[in-house]
ROTI-407343 format. One line per field, with one value per residue (C-alpha): residue number from 1; residue in one letter; x, y, z. Coordinates in steps of 0.02 Angstrom, whole numbers, plus 32768, in hexadecimal, padded with zeros to 4 digits. Last residue first. Layout:
BEGIN
seq (NUM/...)
type (a/...)
u (X/...)
v (Y/...)
w (Z/...)
//
This chain:
BEGIN
seq (712/711/710/709/708/707/706/705/704/703/702/701/700/699/698/697/696/695/694/693/692/691/690/689/688/687/686/685/684/683/682/681/680/679/678/677/676/675/674/673/672/671/670/669/668/667/666/665/664/663/662/661/660/659/658/657/656/655/654/653/652/651/650/649/648/647/646/645/644/643/642/641/640/639/638/637/636/635/634/633/632/631/630/629/628/627/626/625/624/623/622/621/620/619/618/617/616/615/614/613/612/611/610/609/608/607/606/605/604/603/602/601/600/599/598/597/596/595/594/593/592/591/590/589/588/587/586/585/584/583/582/581/580/579/578/577/576/575/574/573/572/571/570/569/568/567/566/565/564/563/562/561/560/559/558/557/556/555/554/553/552/551/550/549/548/547/546/545/544/543/542/541/540/539/538/537/536/535/534/533/532/531/530/529/528/527/526/525/524/523/522/521/520/519/518/517/516/515/514/513/512/511/510/509/508/507/506/505/504/503/502/501/500/499/498/497/496/495/494/493/492/491/490/489/488/487/486/485/484/483/482/481/480/479/478/477/476/475/474/473/472/471/470/469/468/467/466/465/464/463/462/461/460/459/458/457/456/455/454/453/452/451/450/449/448/447/446/445/444/443/442/441/440/439/438/437/436/435/434/433/432/431/430/429/428/427/426/425/424/423/422/421/420/419/418/417/416/415/414/413/412/411/410/409/408/407/406/405/404/403/402/401/400/399/398/397/396/395/394/393/392/391/390/389/388/387/386/385/384/383/382/381/380/379/378/377/376/375/374/373/372/371/370/369/368/367/366/365/364/363/362/361/360/359/358/357/356/355/354/353/352/351/350/349/348/347/346/345/344/343/342/341/340/339/338/337/336/335/334/333/332/331/330/329/328/327/326/325/324/323/322/321/320/319/318/317/316/315/314/313/312/311/310/309/308/307/306/305/304/303/302/301/300/299/298/297/296/295/294/293/292/291/290/289/288/287/286/285/284/283/282/281/280/279/278/277/276/275/274/273/272/271/270/269/268/267/266/265/264/263/262/261/260/259/258/257/256/255/254/253/252/251/250/249/248/247/246/245/244/243/242/241/240/239/238/237/236/235/234/233/232/231/230/229/228/227/226/225/224/223/222/221/220/219/218/217/216/215/214/213/212/211/210/209/208/207/206/205/204/203/202/201/200/199/198/197/196/195/194/193/192/191/190/189/188/187/186/185/184/183/182/181/180/179/178/177/176/175/174/173/172/171/170/169/168/167/166/165/164/163/162/161/160/159/158/157/156/155/154/153/152/151/150/149/148/147/146/145/144/143/142/141/140/139/138/137/136/135/134/133/132/131/130/129/128/127/126/125/124/123/122/121/120/119/118/117/116/115/114/113/112/111/110/109/108/107/106/105/104/103/102/101/100/99/98/97/96/95/94/93/92/91/90/89/88/87/86/85/84/83/82/81/80/79/78/77/76/75/74/73/72/71/70/69/68/67/66/65/64/63/62/61/60/59/58/57/56/55/54/53/52/51/50/49/48/47/46/45/44/43/42/41/40/39/38/37/36/35/34/33/32/31/30/29/28/27/26/25/24/23/22/21/20/19/18/17/16/15/14/13/12/11/10/9/8/7/6/5/4/3/2/1)
type (x/x/x/x/x/x/x/x/x/x/x/x/x/x/x/x/x/x/x/x/x/x/x/x/x/x/x/x/x/x/x/x/x/x/x/x/x/x/x/x/x/x/x/x/x/x/x/x/x/x/x/x/x/x/x/x/x/x/x/x/x/x/x/x/x/x/x/x/x/x/x/x/x/x/x/x/x/x/x/x/x/x/x/x/x/x/x/x/x/x/x/x/x/x/x/x/x/x/x/x/x/x/x/x/x/x/x/x/x/x/x/x/x/x/x/x/x/x/x/x/x/x/x/x/x/x/x/x/x/x/x/x/x/x/x/x/x/x/x/x/x/x/x/x/x/x/x/x/x/x/x/x/x/x/x/x/x/x/x/x/x/x/x/x/x/x/x/x/x/x/x/x/x/x/x/x/x/x/x/x/x/x/x/x/x/x/x/x/x/x/x/x/x/x/x/x/x/x/x/x/x/x/x/x/x/x/x/x/x/x/x/x/x/x/x/x/x/x/x/x/x/x/x/x/x/x/x/x/x/x/x/x/x/x/x/x/x/x/x/x/x/x/x/x/x/x/x/x/x/x/x/x/x/x/x/x/x/x/x/x/x/x/x/x/x/x/x/x/x/x/x/x/x/x/x/x/x/x/x/x/x/x/x/x/x/x/x/x/x/x/x/x/x/x/x/x/x/x/x/x/x/x/x/x/x/x/x/x/x/x/x/x/x/x/x/x/x/x/x/x/x/x/x/x/x/x/x/x/x/x/x/x/x/x/x/x/x/x/x/x/x/x/x/x/x/x/x/x/x/x/x/x/x/x/x/x/x/x/x/x/x/x/x/x/x/x/x/x/x/x/x/x/x/x/x/x/x/x/x/x/x/x/x/x/x/x/x/x/x/x/x/x/x/x/x/x/x/x/x/x/x/x/x/x/x/x/x/x/x/x/x/x/x/x/x/x/x/x/x/x/x/x/x/x/x/x/x/x/x/x/x/x/x/x/x/x/x/x/x/x/x/x/x/x/x/x/x/x/x/x/x/x/x/x/x/x/x/x/x/x/x/x/x/x/x/x/x/x/x/x/x/x/x/x/x/x/x/x/x/x/x/x/x/x/x/x/x/x/x/x/x/x/x/x/x/x/x/x/x/x/x/x/x/x/x/x/x/x/x/x/x/x/x/x/x/x/x/x/x/x/x/x/x/x/x/x/x/x/x/x/x/x/x/x/x/x/x/x/x/x/x/x/x/x/x/x/x/x/x/x/x/x/x/x/x/x/x/x/x/x/x/x/x/x/x/x/x/x/x/x/x/x/x/x/x/x/x/x/x/x/x/x/x/x/x/x/x/x/x/x/x/x/x/x/x/x/x/x/x/x/x/x/x/x/x/x/x/x/x/x/x/x/x/x/x/x/x/x/x/x/x/x/x/x/x/x/x/x/x/x/x/x/x/x/x/x/x/x/x/x/x/x/x/x/x/x/x/x/x/x/x/x/x/x/x/x/x/x/x/x/x/x/x/x/x/x/x/x/x/x/x/x/x/x/x/x/x/x/x/x/x/x/x/x/x/x/x/x/x/x/x/x/x/x/x/x/x/x/x/x/x/x/x/x/x/x/x/x/x/x/x/x)
u (7FBE/7F8C/8011/8092/8117/8199/817C/8208/81CF/81D8/811E/808E/8052/7FFA/80A1/80EF/8058/8077/8129/80EA/8072/80FF/816C/80D8/80CD/8188/819A/8100/8148/81F7/81C6/81CA/8165/815B/81D2/8236/8272/8251/81EC/8218/81B5/820B/81BF/823F/8269/8289/82D7/8333/83AF/83DB/8493/849B/84F9/8469/8465/8408/83C9/83E8/8341/836A/8407/83A6/8324/83B0/83FE/8353/8338/83E4/83BB/8311/8369/83DB/8345/82F1/8379/8426/842B/8462/8416/83E8/8388/8358/82C6/82B1/821B/8224/81F8/81F5/825D/8306/8372/83E0/8440/84A7/8549/85B8/855E/84DE/84CB/8542/84D8/843F/849D/84D3/8423/83DB/845D/8428/836E/8392/83E9/8356/82DB/8346/8343/8289/8258/825E/81A4/8169/8203/820A/814E/8163/81F3/8195/81A7/8218/81D9/8248/821A/8294/82B3/8306/8366/8377/83E5/83C7/845B/83F4/8358/83BE/8420/8380/8331/83CE/83CA/8311/8335/83CA/835D/82CD/8345/838F/82E2/82AB/8341/83EF/8432/8486/8423/83D6/83E3/83A6/8406/83DF/83B2/8418/84B4/849A/8482/8523/8582/8541/8574/8622/8630/85F9/8674/8703/86DA/877F/877F/8800/87F9/884F/88A0/88E6/8965/897B/8A16/89FF/8994/89E7/899F/8921/88A0/883C/87CC/87C7/8758/8798/872C/878C/8790/8835/889F/8914/89D2/8A0E/8A29/8978/894E/88BB/880F/879C/86FF/86FE/86D3/8733/86FE/86E9/86EC/86F7/874F/870B/8761/879E/8846/87E9/8786/8828/886F/87D4/87DA/8892/886E/87E1/884E/88E0/886D/882E/88DF/891E/8889/88B2/896C/894D/8964/89E8/8A6F/8A8E/8ABA/8B54/8B40/8B9D/8B01/8AA7/8B36/8B31/8A73/8A86/8A5E/89D8/8954/88BF/88FF/89A7/8950/8908/89AB/896E/89C4/8A20/8A84/8A5D/8AB5/8A73/8AFB/8A85/89E9/8A2F/89C5/8973/892E/88A8/888B/87E5/87E7/8803/887C/8917/88BC/884D/88E0/893E/88AD/88A9/8965/895A/88C4/8928/8903/8867/886D/8879/87EF/87BD/87AC/87AA/8701/86C2/86BA/8638/859D/8526/8568/852F/8480/846D/84A3/8423/8396/83CB/83D2/8321/82E5/8335/82D1/822D/8251/827E/81E0/8175/81CB/81B8/80FD/80A8/8078/806C/810C/8165/81C2/827E/82AD/8320/83D8/845F/850A/8592/85B0/856A/84CF/84B4/84C5/844A/83C9/83DF/83C0/8326/82D5/8300/82B5/8216/820A/8227/81AB/80FC/8106/816C/8108/8063/80A0/80DC/8034/7FD5/8046/8030/7F73/7F73/7FE2/7F78/7ED6/7F19/7F52/7EAC/7E47/7EB8/7EBF/7E01/7DE7/7E60/7E10/7D64/7DA2/7DF5/7D55/7CEB/7D65/7D64/7CA6/7CA4/7D1C/7CB1/7C14/7C71/7CA6/7BF9/7BA6/7C24/7BFC/7B41/7B51/7BB5/7B34/7AA8/7B07/7B12/7A58/7A38/7A74/79C6/797A/79EF/79B7/78FB/78F9/799E/7950/78BE/793A/799D/7902/7886/7829/78CB/7890/78D0/7970/798D/7A3A/79F4/795F/79D8/7A3F/79A3/7978/7A2A/7A25/7981/79CE/7A64/79F3/797C/79F7/7AA6/7A5A/79C4/79DD/7A9A/7A97/7A18/7A85/7B1A/7AB1/7A7C/7B33/7B61/7AD5/7B0A/7BB6/7C41/7C76/7C29/7C8A/7C1A/7C63/7D19/7D04/7C62/7CAF/7D44/7CD1/7C5B/7CF0/7D26/7C73/7C64/7D09/7CCB/7C24/7C82/7CEA/7C4F/7BF5/7C8D/7C97/7BDC/7BF1/7C83/7C20/7B90/7AEC/7A56/79FC/7974/79DB/79D2/79C2/7A5B/7AC0/7A96/7AAD/7B66/7B34/7AE5/7B8D/7BE1/7B67/7B8D/7C45/7C31/7BC3/7C3F/7CCF/7C71/7C4A/7D04/7D27/7CA4/7CF5/7D9E/7D56/7D02/7D98/7E14/7DB0/7E33/7EB8/7E6F/7EEE/7F41/7E95/7E55/7EE7/7ED0/7E19/7E4A/7EC4/7E4C/7DBB/7E2E/7E58/7D9F/7D7D/7E07/7DC0/7D08/7D06/7D4E/7CAD/7C4C/7CC3/7CAF/7BF2/7C04/7C7B/7C07/7B76/7BDD/7C18/7B69/7B29/7A95/7A40/79A6/7985/798A/7A26/7A21/7A43/7AEB/7B31/7AEB/7B42/7BEA/7BD7/7BAF/7C4C/7CBB/7C71/7C8B/7D40/7D62/7D0F/7D6F/7E14/7DE5/7DC7/7E6F/7EC9/7E79/7EBA/7F64/7F0F/7EED/7FA4/7FD9/7F70/7F3D/7E9B/7E54/7E59/7E14/7D72/7D52/7D71/7CF9/7C6F/7C85/7C85/7BE4/7B8D/7BB9/7B7F/7ADA/7AB8/7ADA/7A64/79D8/79ED/79E9/794C/78F8/7925/78D8/7838/7831/783D/78AD/7866/78B5/78BB/791E/79B2/7A37/79D0/79C3/7A7F/7A94/7A0F/7A75/7B21/7AFA/7AFF/7BBB/7BDB/7B68/7BB9/7C6A/7C37/7BE5/7C86/7CED/7C78/7C7A/7D38/7D3C/7CCA/7D3C/7DD8/7D86/7D63/7E16/7E5B/7DF1/7E28/7EDD/7EC8/7E79/7F01/7F85/7F30/7F2A/7FE4/8005/7F9D/7FFD/80A7/8075/8041/80EA/8148/80E8/8109/81C3/81CA/816D/81E0/8279/8242/820F/82B6/8311/82AB/82C0/837A/8387/8328/838B/8430/84AA)
v (968E/973B/9785/972B/96B6/967E/95CF/9559/94BC/93FE/93FF/9418/94C6/9488/944F/94FA/954B/94D9/951E/95D1/95B3/9568/95FF/966B/9616/9617/96CD/96FC/96AE/96F1/97A8/982E/97D9/97D4/9861/9861/97DA/9766/96C5/9632/958F/94F6/9453/93C9/9336/927E/91F0/9163/90FE/9053/9028/8FC2/904E/90C2/9137/91DC/921D/92D6/9331/9364/93BF/9419/9457/948B/94F4/9536/956E/95BF/961D/964F/9698/96FF/9734/9776/97F7/9816/978E/9787/970A/967F/9608/955E/94F9/943D/93C9/930D/92D5/9383/941E/93EF/9489/94D7/9572/95EC/9638/95B8/95CE/9552/94D0/9453/945B/9426/9393/9356/9366/9303/927B/926E/926B/91DF/9174/918E/9159/90C1/908E/90BA/9038/9024/9033/90AB/911C/911F/9145/91D0/9226/9246/9304/9347/93E6/9480/9524/95AF/9649/96E5/9775/9829/98B5/994B/9932/9937/98E8/9861/9840/9832/97C3/9755/9743/9713/9697/964D/962D/95E9/9574/9537/9505/94BD/9446/946C/93E1/9348/92E1/925B/92AC/9358/93DF/945D/93FA/9360/93CC/9417/936A/9330/93C6/93A3/92EC/931F/9393/9307/928D/9309/9331/92F2/931B/9384/9382/940A/9431/94E2/9518/95BB/95DB/967B/9636/9589/94E6/9555/9508/9547/94C5/94A5/9454/9452/940F/93DA/93F1/93AF/941B/93D2/93DC/9328/9343/9381/9438/9467/94A0/94F2/94CF/9522/94FA/9558/9591/94EC/9503/95C0/9611/96BF/9724/97B8/9767/96D0/9740/978A/96DC/96AC/974A/972F/9678/96A7/9729/96AF/962A/969E/96D3/961E/95E9/9673/9646/958A/951C/94B2/94EA/958F/9530/94E0/9421/93BA/9385/935D/92EC/9289/9272/9233/92A8/927D/92F7/928E/91DC/920A/927B/91DB/91CA/924B/92F4/9339/93D5/9435/94DC/958F/95B4/960A/95B4/9508/9495/93EF/9376/92F3/92BD/9264/91AE/9173/90E5/913C/91C0/9140/90D0/9167/9192/90E2/90E2/9183/9143/90B2/900C/8FB2/8F3B/8E86/8E13/8D5F/8D4C/8C98/8C42/8C09/8B4E/8AE8/8AA0/8B29/8B13/8A5E/8A87/8B10/8A98/8A14/8A95/8ACE/8A1B/89FA/8A9D/8A69/89C6/8A25/8A99/8A09/89A7/8A3D/8A59/89A2/899F/897C/8A30/8A65/8ACA/8B08/8BAC/8B98/8BD8/8C6B/8C60/8BE1/8C34/8BB3/8BE7/8B41/8B58/8C08/8BC8/8B3A/8BB4/8C29/8B9C/8B5B/8C06/8C29/8B81/8BAA/8C55/8C12/8B82/8BA6/8C61/8C90/8C23/8C68/8D1A/8CF4/8CAA/8D3E/8DBA/8D5D/8D5D/8E17/8E3E/8DD5/8E22/8ED3/8EAF/8E5E/8EF0/8F74/8F1B/8F04/8FBD/8FEF/8F77/8FBE/9071/9045/8FF0/9086/9100/9098/9099/9153/9171/9107/9167/920B/91D9/9199/9236/92A4/9251/925F/9317/933C/92E2/9342/93E4/93B8/938E/943B/9484/9460/94CC/955B/9565/9587/95FF/9649/967A/96C5/9730/9762/97A1/973F/973C/972F/9791/974C/978D/96E3/96D3/970B/9696/9607/9633/962A/9580/9541/9572/9512/947A/948C/947E/93F8/9372/939A/93DF/9372/92CA/92C2/92FC/9273/91F3/922C/9222/9170/913E/918B/9132/908F/909B/9085/8FD2/8FD7/9077/910B/917A/916E/91AE/920E/929A/92BB/92AF/9332/939F/93A1/93C3/9456/949E/9492/94E2/956C/9592/9599/960C/967D/9691/96B8/9739/978B/9794/97E6/978D/97E3/986B/986C/98E0/986E/97CE/97F7/9831/9797/9714/96F0/96D0/9629/95E8/9626/95C1/9524/954A/9551/94B6/9456/948D/944D/93AC/939C/939F/9318/92B1/92C8/9290/91F4/91C1/91E0/917D/90F3/917A/91A2/920E/925A/9265/92CE/9348/934E/937C/9402/9451/9449/948F/951B/9542/953D/95BD/962E/961B/9642/96FA/9730/96FE/977C/9805/97C7/97D6/9888/98B4/9866/98CC/996C/994A/9920/99CA/99D1/9A74/9A22/99C0/9A58/9A51/9A07/9958/9989/99D4/9942/98C2/991E/9922/9869/9845/98AA/9854/97AA/97D9/97F6/9752/96F5/973B/9702/9654/9654/968E/9603/9583/957D/9532/9493/947A/94AA/9419/943D/948B/951F/9598/9512/9501/95BA/95E4/955B/9593/964A/961C/95B6/963B/96C8/9665/9632/96E7/9721/969F/96D0/9788/9761/96F8/9783/9804/9794/9782/983D/9865/98FC/99AB/99BE/9939/9897/9862/9893/983D/979D/979A/97A6/971E/96AA/96E3/96A7/95F1/95FD/9638/95B1/9528/955A/955D/94B1/946F/94B4/946F/93C2/93C6/93EB/9356/92E5/9329/9308/9255/9244/9284/9207/917B/91B0/91B1/9104/90BF/910D/90C1/9015/9021/905C/8FCA/8F49/8F93/8FA5/8EEE/8EB9/8F32/8EF8/8E42/8E63/8ED2/8E51/8DC7/8E34/8E5D/8DAC/8D69/8DEE/8DCA/8D0D/8D1E/8D94/8D1C/8C87/8CDB/8CF5)
w (BC10/BBD2/BC46/BBD8/BC17/BB99/BB54/BB20/BAC8/BACE/BAFC/BA80/BAA8/BB45/BB8B/BB69/BBBE/BC53/BC5B/BC50/BCE1/BD4B/BD26/BD5A/BE04/BE26/BDF2/BE58/BEF7/BEDC/BECA/BE42/BDBA/BCFB/BCCA/BD6C/BD5E/BCCA/BCBB/BC4C/BC36/BBF2/BBB5/BBA3/BB35/BB51/BAF0/BB49/BAE3/BB2B/BB1C/BBBD/BC16/BBE8/BB53/BB68/BAC2/BA97/BAA6/BB59/BB20/BA97/BB15/BB8C/BB02/BAD2/BB86/BB8C/BAEC/BB35/BBCD/BB5E/BAF5/BB94/BBA9/BBF2/BC75/BD2C/BDA5/BD2B/BD9D/BD53/BD9A/BD85/BD81/BD68/BE1A/BE66/BE8D/BE43/BE3D/BDB6/BDEC/BD84/BDC7/BD6F/BCC9/BC88/BBFE/BC50/BCED/BC88/BC41/BCED/BD35/BCA2/BCC0/BD77/BD47/BCC9/BD4D/BDC4/BD3C/BD12/BDC9/BDD4/BD54/BC98/BC6F/BCF7/BCF7/BC39/BC2F/BCB3/BC5A/BBB8/BBCB/BC53/BCA7/BCAB/BD01/BCD2/BD3C/BCF6/BD40/BD09/BD47/BDB4/BE2A/BECB/BE80/BE2B/BECA/BF32/BEAE/BEAB/BF69/BF65/BED9/BF36/BFD0/BF66/BF0C/BFB1/BFF0/BF49/BF42/BF02/BE92/BEDC/BE5C/BECD/BF7A/BF43/BF9F/C029/C0C4/C093/C081/C12E/C178/C123/C166/C216/C203/C1CB/C25F/C2D4/C286/C295/C34B/C397/C450/C4B0/C56D/C5D1/C678/C670/C6F0/C750/C7BD/C81E/C8AC/C8A5/C863/C80A/C794/C6FE/C6AC/C5F1/C56F/C4BC/C42D/C392/C2D5/C28F/C21B/C198/C1A1/C1B8/C272/C288/C2A9/C31A/C2E2/C361/C3C8/C472/C527/C5AD/C65A/C6B3/C770/C767/C7FB/C817/C8A1/C83C/C817/C7D3/C75D/C71A/C702/C69C/C632/C608/C5E0/C566/C50E/C502/C4B8/C42E/C3FF/C3FF/C394/C318/C315/C2FA/C392/C3E8/C36F/C3C9/C46A/C41A/C416/C499/C4FC/C459/C420/C4C3/C4B6/C404/C376/C2F3/C334/C36D/C36A/C3B8/C437/C483/C4E5/C566/C575/C60C/C636/C597/C587/C58E/C610/C68C/C648/C674/C60A/C63B/C5BB/C5A1/C4ED/C4D2/C499/C54C/C574/C5B1/C617/C66E/C69A/C6DB/C74B/C792/C7AD/C811/C873/C8B5/C866/C89C/C92C/C8FE/C8BF/C8D4/C991/C9C0/C9D5/CA7D/CA87/CA2D/CA81/CA47/C995/C992/C9D1/C94F/C8C5/C8FA/C8F3/C846/C803/C83F/C7EF/C74A/C74C/C768/C6D6/C661/C68E/C664/C5BB/C58A/C5AB/C651/C676/C72C/C719/C7B5/C79C/C7B6/C863/C865/C83D/C85F/C864/C848/C795/C754/C7C2/C77C/C6CA/C6EE/C734/C6A0/C625/C681/C68A/C5D3/C59E/C5FD/C5A6/C4F6/C4F9/C53C/C55F/C4C5/C44E/C490/C47E/C3CD/C39C/C3E4/C388/C2E4/C2F6/C31E/C288/C211/C24F/C23E/C18C/C15E/C1A2/C155/C0AD/C0AA/C0CE/C044/BFC7/BFED/BFD7/BF32/BEF5/BF25/BED2/BE32/BE31/BE53/BDC3/BD4E/BD7F/BD6A/BCB9/BC87/BCCF/BC75/BBCE/BBEE/BC1F/BB80/BB15/BB6B/BB49/BA91/BA8F/BAD8/BA32/B9EC/BA75/BA42/B98A/B992/BA27/B9EB/B942/B9A2/BA05/B96A/B90D/B8A5/B800/B7A0/B70A/B664/B618/B5C3/B615/B6BF/B6B4/B68D/B727/B794/B749/B762/B81B/B830/B7DC/B84F/B8E8/B8A7/B870/B8B1/B951/B96F/B91A/B923/B9D8/BA04/B9AC/BA14/BAB4/BA88/BA6D/BB14/BB70/BB1E/BB6F/BAED/BAC5/BA17/B9EA/B9BF/BA46/BA0D/B958/B978/B9DE/B96C/B8D4/B91C/B949/B893/B858/B8D0/B88E/B7DB/B807/B865/B7CA/B75C/B7D6/B7E8/B72A/B722/B7AD/B753/B6B0/B70D/B733/B6E9/B74A/B7D0/B841/B8DA/B873/B808/B89F/B909/B880/B8A8/B95E/B92C/B8ED/B98B/B9F3/B98D/B9A4/BA61/BA6C/B9FF/BA6F/BB09/BAA9/BA85/BB3F/BB5D/BAD2/BB25/BBCC/BB82/BB18/BBA7/BC28/BC39/BC4E/BCF9/BD58/BCBE/BC6C/BCFE/BCEF/BC32/BC4E/BCCB/BC52/BBBD/BC22/BC60/BBAA/BB7E/BC09/BBC7/BB15/BB46/BB75/BACE/BA73/BADE/BAA6/B9F3/B9FF/BA40/B9B2/B931/B974/B971/B8C0/B884/B8C2/B939/B90A/B8BC/B95D/B9CD/BA3A/BAEB/BAA7/BA5A/BAFB/BB61/BAF3/BB05/BBC3/BBC4/BB61/BBD6/BC70/BC1D/BBF8/BCB1/BCE2/BC59/BC99/BD48/BD03/BCAA/BD47/BDAD/BD2F/BD87/BE20/BDBE/BD8C/BE3C/BE82/BF37/BEF8/BF57/BEC5/BE4F/BEB4/BED4/BE1C/BDE0/BE56/BE21/BD67/BD7A/BDE3/BD6B/BCD4/BD28/BD5A/BCA9/BC61/BCDB/BCB2/BBF8/BC0B/BC6F/BBEB/BB66/BBCC/BBEA/BB2D/BB1F/BB0D/BA91/BA0B/BA1B/B9AF/BA2F/BAB7/BA4F/BA37/BAF4/BB0F/BA9E/BADA/BB8C/BB51/BB30/BBE2/BC28/BBBC/BBEF/BCA7/BC94/BC48/BCD8/BD5C/BD0B/BCFF/BDBB/BDDD/BD79/BDD3/BE7C/BE45/BE09/BEAE/BF0D/BE98/BEAC/BF6A/BF63/BEF3/BF63/BFFB/BFA9/BF84/C035/C076/C011/C03A/C0F0/C0F4/C0AE/C11C/C1B6/C189/C177/C211/C27A/C23F/C25B/C30D/C338/C2FA/C35D/C3FA/C3E8/C3CB/C45F/C4CF/C48D/C4B3/C423)
//
């Protein structure tokens, strides 16, 4: 190998190696930065969701006060209610706008829950207004309870979105799990504390004792509040927890669990003793709601600690990324400068000297070797080579004229034959009058198995298959007809066909032909046949790569969507049902992280095999993500049939996967099922609602089959 090529190859591989190393470092830093950015956004989104839940819950206080107020209503109380409603609407609208534009499908799925809460909030407000417009003595307990319940029903969808968004943030920042979960529990605590206060609305409005149902609800809510209190205090009172959080917990203990619940107990005692309350629902809220503010302060403190930690992580990741880019660029530039210097000072002079010596040895001295003013070994070598070159030129000038070294080329006939005998393509000449071959190049042996002599003796009907023969005859008839009308095509034929091989199989080839006439009525066809087997195989491979997952050989999302659209069209035409199942593997990520991607890839391949064993021949299972699969059941009798298939897959996933080393891998799956046309009548909605059903299965504890419900 020449020194220049060796140097270039060495330089190339060295640059590639260093570039790969630096790229690996920078890509890792970029992923950490992107994850930190995503985590910070997730933290801010959780904050918006929790604020929305708090605003919706807070609105019940002024609403209860309005239902307990006399007519005409107190202007100050009406103003507080209007302000609370405006805050609720703004918080829900901001949250909906943010999640709707999220790139995370898990986050976008919560948009439906927020819209459900907005609709329920309108219903609840309408129920409150109907009660508040009645004279105070005509406000029936049942109507008040119904209005309160309508307002209660606003919160669960928001809490579900809070739960989803909190889990999303915890997945990105597991180190903040205690803080985020405690913040989520504080949202629940604020909700149940509000519900506890709402139990007194009817009694305070009508100035009557608490009913048996209200007392039962109060006791149940107290128990739930105590449970949440313990869930909050367990992680937040740890010594390593941020002091601000511990102070906020103590503040909540002092205000809400101290003063707030004591006030509730005093009102309950008045009810049991049948003593006058001395207040209505609005005054009750004025005493009770401020004490609940300590819960909100705890939530805000927890979120502040989490966001602060996320921002710190984001700042560190950004700094590391910038440092990696600067260092990587510096290393590459330094390396390039060193290599340029090495090439100019050593490699290039050696190449000049080497080429000059080769030319001298071959008797053809080249151009002058560049003079080197340097006094080192390389400079002395260049100057010595120049002396040798000058002496060689002088010697050659004195030699006699050189003898001619080459002879005339063979005649053109021999040259053409040489070309025909050594080309990989098959060159042939056919007499169209007799339909027989007049000449075929020896390369036909490699293409079709027959020797050139055997091809010339074959019957004409064995040259091509009947359909190719029919197509070729039509083309030739048209070409001869055009010639007779004064048109002589230079190359009229280019076609891709399959021709028979001697052993019986068909070979894909490309045929190019030119019509010639050695006599006016004696047409001949000069053709070239080229083997295109490799090209066809490559085209087939490209097609397979476009529609199938490389790891599992399952259909990919593109092929799935095509089959789904076809199945929907068939179902609509034949009026039958089809089902779509979204499957997400539980506990796959820990296995992939702990045992490596090779084991993870092996597990995904085995999962694909088991899923296929659970399906019919006309069913489709596709891999659409890392550990996400979608199953298409194009023709089913009812939803129970789809559920049976889902349970079958669920059972198959629960069976341990044993590796070649005897290691048992345990996973499960969460499956969401959606039905056409019951749940949706188009592919986009089926895919979206199947994804929602799958996430519902995860929220219900995983390892479960969940059928889509519009309430999801």
